[in-house]
C-alpha positions as CSV (number, residue, x, y, z in Angstrom):
1,X,0.0,23.9,-22.2
2,X,1.9,21.2,-24.1
3,X,2.6,17.6,-23.3
4,X,6.0,16.1,-24.1
5,X,7.3,12.6,-23.6
6,X,10.7,11.0,-22.9
7,X,12.3,7.8,-24.3
8,X,12.2,6.7,-20.6
9,X,8.3,6.8,-20.6
10,X,7.9,10.0,-18.6
11,X,5.4,12.7,-19.6
12,X,5.7,16.5,-18.9
13,X,2.8,18.9,-19.0
14,X,4.4,22.2,-19.6
15,X,2.6,25.3,-18.5
16,X,4.6,28.5,-18.5
17,X,8.0,27.9,-17.0
18,X,6.9,24.8,-15.0
19,X,6.4,21.3,-16.0
20,X,4.4,18.5,-14.2
21,X,6.1,15.2,-14.6
22,X,4.7,11.6,-14.3
23,X,5.0,8.2,-15.9
24,X,3.1,7.2,-19.0
25,X,0.4,4.6,-19.4
26,X,3.0,2.5,-21.2
27,X,5.3,2.6,-18.2
28,X,2.7,1.8,-15.7
29,X,1.4,-1.1,-17.9
30,X,4.9,-2.5,-18.0
31,X,5.4,-2.1,-14.2
32,X,2.1,-3.5,-13.1
33,X,0.6,-2.6,-9.8
34,X,2.6,0.3,-8.3
35,X,3.2,-0.2,-4.4
36,X,5.8,2.5,-3.7
37,X,7.2,5.7,-5.0
38,X,10.3,7.7,-3.9
39,X,9.9,11.2,-4.8
40,X,12.6,13.9,-5.0
41,X,13.1,16.6,-2.4
42,X,11.3,19.9,-3.0
43,X,14.1,22.4,-3.6
44,X,16.4,20.1,-5.2
45,X,18.1,21.1,-8.5
46,X,18.6,18.3,-10.9
47,X,20.0,18.1,-14.4
48,X,18.2,16.3,-17.4
49,X,18.6,12.5,-17.1
50,X,19.4,12.6,-13.4
51,X,17.5,10.0,-11.3
52,X,14.7,12.0,-9.7
53,X,12.9,9.1,-8.0
54,X,12.0,5.4,-8.0
55,X,8.8,3.6,-8.7
56,X,8.3,0.1,-7.3
57,X,5.6,-2.4,-8.4
58,X,4.9,-6.0,-7.6
59,X,7.0,-6.9,-10.5
60,X,10.0,-4.5,-10.7
61,X,11.4,-1.3,-9.6
62,X,12.4,1.5,-12.1
63,X,14.1,4.9,-11.9
64,X,12.2,8.0,-12.7
65,X,14.6,10.3,-14.6
66,X,14.5,14.1,-14.8
67,X,13.1,14.9,-18.3
68,X,14.6,18.4,-18.2
69,X,16.9,20.4,-15.9
70,X,15.4,22.4,-13.1
71,X,14.3,22.8,-9.5
72,X,11.7,20.6,-7.9
73,X,8.9,22.9,-6.7
74,X,6.3,20.4,-5.5
75,X,5.8,16.6,-5.1
76,X,2.6,14.8,-5.2
77,X,2.0,13.7,-1.5
78,X,-1.2,12.1,-2.5
79,X,0.8,9.7,-4.7
80,X,3.3,9.0,-1.9
81,X,0.1,8.0,0.3
82,X,-1.5,6.0,-2.4
83,X,1.0,4.8,-5.0
84,X,-1.8,3.1,-7.0
85,X,-2.7,6.5,-8.4
86,X,0.2,5.9,-10.8
87,X,-1.8,3.0,-12.2
88,X,-5.3,4.4,-12.0
89,X,-4.6,7.9,-13.4
90,X,-1.0,8.2,-14.6
91,X,-1.7,11.3,-16.6
92,X,-3.7,13.0,-13.9
93,X,-3.9,12.4,-10.2
94,X,-0.8,10.1,-10.5
95,X,1.7,12.8,-11.3
96,X,5.1,12.6,-9.5
97,X,6.5,16.1,-9.2
98,X,6.7,19.7,-10.6
99,X,9.9,21.4,-11.9
100,X,10.7,24.9,-12.7
101,X,12.5,24.7,-16.0
102,X,16.0,26.1,-16.0
103,X,16.6,25.4,-19.6
104,X,13.3,25.5,-21.6
105,X,15.3,24.6,-24.9
106,X,15.7,21.1,-23.6
107,X,12.0,20.5,-24.3
108,X,12.8,20.6,-28.1
109,X,14.6,17.2,-27.6
110,X,11.5,15.5,-26.3
111,X,8.7,13.8,-28.2
112,X,5.2,15.0,-28.9
113,X,2.2,12.6,-28.5
114,X,2.4,11.3,-32.2
115,X,6.1,10.5,-32.0
116,X,5.7,9.0,-28.6
117,X,2.8,6.7,-29.6
118,X,4.9,5.4,-32.5
119,X,7.9,5.0,-30.3
120,X,6.1,3.2,-27.5
121,X,4.4,0.8,-29.9
122,X,7.9,-0.4,-30.8
123,X,9.3,-0.4,-27.3
């Protein structure tokens, strides 16, 4: 298991050939109270940097980008029913979707926790 981060403030928890994806504490802090999420379709195949969904808050709406290429294998229906999970537990129960990696080498371009912490402090 390893956690990676994107410049767009998504996190990935990689286990084997699958990654669970969500938004970071920094992203949910910037958005404020999340009121709606649009999640991708299970079975959809998306490329890295494609828009995978949308998160809307009382302050703004933001796209959620695919951090890596792959096929969506699961979406978090609990998050769809209760979008506030993205605020209360963004790195746990507030995950967005799971993706089967089609090119694991793409993970090498993402940040580890130390790099992301430094990056987000300046964002």
